[in-house]
N, C-alpha and C positions, 0 to 999 in steps of 0.2 A: 459687451456684457449680456448674459442671458437674462431676459426679463420674463417672469412668469405672469400669466394672466390671473386676475383675481378669482374668477369663477371657473375658468376652463383653460385648457391648453390650446394655443394657436398652432398654425402650421409650422412656424419656425421652431416652436418648442418641440413639436413632434419630430422634426428633422434632427434637432439636436439630440433627442433621445435615441433616435436611430443611430446617430454617429457614436454615441456612448456605447450602445450595444455592440456596434461593429468593432469599436476599439477594444472592448472587453473580449470579444471573440478572437481578435488577432493575438492578444496577449496570452489567453488561456489555451489557444491552439497552436502556439509557436509559429505563427505566420499567417499570411493572407490566404494561401491556397487551401489549407485545412479549415480555416475560419469560414471561408466562402462555402466550402463543401458541406460543413456541418450545419451551416445556417440555411442551406438549400438556396443559395443566391449566387450571383456572379461576382467576380473580383471587381468588375467595373462598377457594379452597384455598391459594393463595399467601399471602394475608393471614393465614390461620389459622396456618400454620407460622411465619411471621415474628412474629406475636403471641406464640406459645408461646416463641420464642427471646427476645423482649424481656422477657417475664415472668421467664424463667429468669435472664437477665443483669441484670434490674432497671434497664434503661435503654432509652430509645427508640433505634431504629436508623435509622429513615427519617423524613424530614419531607416534607410535601407543600405546595408553594407554587405558586399559579397553575396547578394541575393538573399540576405537574411534580414528580417524585420526586428527592430527593437524600439522600445518606447523612449522618447526623450524624458527629461526630468519633468517637464510640464505634462507630458503624456501620462506619466506615472500618477500624477496628481489627479488627472481626469479619470484614469482607470479606477482609482480609489472611490471616486464618486459613482462611477458606473457599477462597481462591485456592491456598494451600499444599496443602490436602486434595485439591482437584481436580487439581492438577498431579501429586500422588502417584498419584492414580487413573489418570491418563494413563500414568504410568510402568508401571503394571501391564499396561495394554493394549499398550504398546510392548515389553514384556519378551519376548514370543514373537517379535515382529518382528525383534528384534536377533539372535535365534538362527537366523533363517532364512537360506537361501542368497540370493544376489543375484538375486532374481526378484520379480515382482509389478508392480503399476501405480505409476507416479510421475506425479503431477498437477502441471502447470506452468501458471501464468498469466503471460503476457508482454505488456507494453505494446506496442501495435502499432508505435510508433516504434522501439523497440529491436529488435523483430522484423525491421524493414526494414533494419537496419544489420548484423545478424548473418549471418555466412556459416557454414553448418553443415559446417565442416571435419572430415574424417575420420569423418563420420557412419556410413558403411557399416562401417568398422572397429569403431566403438563398438557398433553393433547386432549385428554378428557375434560380438563378444566377449561381450556380455551379451544373448544371444538370448532369455532368459526374462524380460527387462524389457519392460513395455508402457508406452509414453509417451502421456499425454493432455495435449495442449497447447492452451490457449485463448488467443486474442488478445483483448486488452481495450483500450478507448480510453484509459483512465486508471486507475491503481491508487493510490488515495489513502487509503482507510480500510480497511486490511486487518485484519479482526477475527476471521475464522473459519478453521476448519481445512479449508476446501473444497479447498485446494491444498497441495502439499508444498513447492513452490518458487515464487518470484515474481521476475520481472525488471521493475523499475520505476524511473522517474525520481524517485519520491517515497520519502522515508524513512518507515519504518513507525512508527506511534504506539503499537502494541501492544508492551508490554515483553516478551512471550513470543516475539517475533520477533527475529532477529539478522541483521545484515548480514554476509555471508560474503565478498563481494568487491565492488569498485566500479571504474568506469572513467570518466574524464573525456573528454568529446567536445567539442572546440573548436567555437564557433559563429560565425556571420557574418550579415551583412545580405543578403537576397535579394529579387529581384523577378522577375516573368515577363518573357520577351523581348517579348511583345506589349505589356505595360504600358509598357515603355520607348519604344515607338514613339509613344505618346500623351502621355507625361510626360517632362520632363527628368530625367536621372539626378541623384539627390540627392548633395550634396557632404559632408554630415555629419549627425549626429543632429538638430541644430536645424533643418536644412533639411527633414528628413523630417517633423518635427512641425508645421512651418509650412505645407508645401505637399503633403504626402502623408498617407496613413493608415498608421500603424504597427501591425503585427499581431505579437503576442507572447504567450508563455505568461505568465499573470498572476503566476507566482512571481518573475518578473524585473522587475515594475513598480517595486518599491522601488529596485532598482539603477538603472533608467532615471531615476527621479526624483532620485536622488542625483548623477547625472552633470551635470545642468543646472538652471537656475532654472525648474523645471517649471511653476510657477504662471503663467508667461508664455504658455504654449502652450494652445491650445484642446483641450477634452476630446474633441471629435469626431475628433481625429487618432489615436485609439486603437481597437484591436479586441483584446479580451482573451479568452483561452481557457485551459483546463487541459491542452491536448493539443498537442504539437508537430506531430502529424499534421494537426490541424485548421488550424494555421498554414500548413502547406504547401498544403493544399487551397485556402485563401482566397487565398494568393499566386498559386497556379497559375491561379485564376479572375480574375486581374488586380485583386484587391482592394486592393493596396497593397504596402508594403515590410514584409517579415517577418524575424524573427530565428530561425534554424534551426541545428541541429547540422550541421556540414559533411558528415559521412558520410551523414546522412539526405537532405540536399539533393541529393547526387550521384545519388540514385535517380530524380530528376525532371529529365529533359533540358531541359525548358522553362524551368527556373529559371536566373537569371543572378546570379552572385556579385558583390556590390558591394564589391570589395576596397579601394576608396578610403576606405571608412568603417571606422574602427577598432572592433573588438568584442572585449572581453576577458572575455566570458561563456563558461562551459562548462556543458554539460548532463552531469550525473553519473548514470550508470546503475548501479543497485544489484542485486545478487543476494541474495535474502532467503529465509530458511527459519525453521522453528520450532525453538526451542532443544531441545525434547524429542525431535524426530524426525530432526534433521539427520544424526545418526550411524547411523541405520538403514542397513544396507549398500546396499540398492537405491537409496536416496535419496542416499547419499554418493557413489556412482560417477557419478550424474547431476550432482550439484553440481560434482564435479571436471571433468566434461566442459564444463559451462557456464562455469566459471572460465576454462578455456582459450579458449573462444569470446570472452569479454569481453576477454581479453588481446590477442586478435588484431584487435580492432576498431580 
């Protein structure tokens, strides 16, 4: 049993803490190799502290199968404790930030498709009001596995899998079927979804494949009639290049004058854009005012 000193931590306590940190790193980095690399230590050192913790707790924490690491049931319990400790340590780092005035850098990652449909309304007023804020905005092709604290805010079509992230706002964007104008000069306009799958190539974000399969007796149609991607922007690129018929958010498609909206085909799909931030940092003043600004941008889409 781990016994804590009344007034201070002893060497055994510190070693147990190191073991918890190493265990947390193994779980969050999907294995020992990346955990050791990201912690700037060796696998031997990582194993040493985990072994110490296992001896202290009297139970194995990690199993290795086919060269892959996974946590035991007891290891998962220890991981939960480690996660709480690390979150509390983050609160210490953020304590000073919360007391600061609204100034400093705010880092934003934005899906390129969402970037293309946003209009930066009242940006000049915002920047004049918060002249001490510096914005760092990166456009990304797809934001699917958000795990690190590299950014303060994310604008993504994908829900976060990390439970330390929270959705602050969302916006539905209706979608429709599109082709390029040149494509229609060489192919007859499709009448419905079945017509597309029989005589054209359908281009869509793979998150919608199950929906398409549920609409029709999908097994009847040839697999070559599909082109799948994880990005609405790639869909628009392929459609623009006369690659076939694509499903796109209406607002995004409006940015491409060469695209033709095939209004004769019903489409009940919506692309949902999410504004995401970290639970621990979302209320820091400099981040909060940027969150509020982006909330208003989403509402205006």
